[in-house]
C-alpha positions in Angstrom: -45.1 -3.3 -92.6 -47.9 -1.9 -90.3 -45.5 -1.4 -87.1 -43.3 0.1 -89.3 -45.2 2.5 -90.5 -46.0 3.9 -87.4 -42.4 3.7 -86.3 -41.7 6.1 -89.3 -44.1 8.7 -88.1 -43.9 8.8 -84.7 -39.6 9.0 -85.9 -40.2 11.6 -88.5 -43.8 13.7 -88.9 -43.0 15.0 -92.4 -41.0 12.1 -93.6 -39.1 12.1 -97.3 -40.1 10.0 -99.7 -36.2 8.2 -99.7 -36.9 7.5 -95.6 -40.5 6.1 -96.4 -38.6 4.0 -99.3 -36.2 3.1 -96.6 -38.3 1.7 -94.2 -40.6 0.3 -96.0 -38.3 -2.2 -97.9 -37.9 -4.3 -95.3 -41.2 -5.3 -95.7 -41.3 -5.0 -99.6 -44.7 -6.6 -101.0 -44.5 -9.2 -102.8 -48.3 -9.0 -104.2 -47.5 -6.2 -106.1 -49.8 -3.4 -103.8 -46.7 -2.4 -102.6 -47.5 0.7 -104.3 -50.5 1.2 -102.7 -49.4 0.6 -99.2 -47.1 3.4 -99.5 -49.5 5.8 -101.2 -52.0 4.7 -97.2 -48.6 5.4 -94.9 -48.1 9.2 -97.3 -52.0 9.3 -96.3 -51.8 8.8 -92.5 -48.8 11.6 -93.4 -50.5 14.1 -93.8 -53.7 13.0 -91.3 -50.8 12.9 -88.2 -50.3 16.4 -89.6 -47.2 15.9 -91.7 -47.0 14.4 -94.9 -44.0 13.3 -96.9 -41.8 15.8 -98.8 -41.0 15.3 -102.5 -43.7 12.2 -103.3 -43.3 10.2 -105.9 -47.4 11.0 -106.4 -49.5 13.5 -104.9 -51.6 12.6 -101.9 -55.5 12.8 -102.6 
């Protein structure tokens, strides 16, 4: 999941919510933390100087 997220953020500094979910979909977490992982990728995008367009939840 980390490598997949890094690849997305290298390719697109400001991905859309759909791009984020599509990129992470093959690594769907079944343990119940998938939403927290998506939130972490959104935060990483902000830390890299971008963000996620139309984010499902605000980045704090």
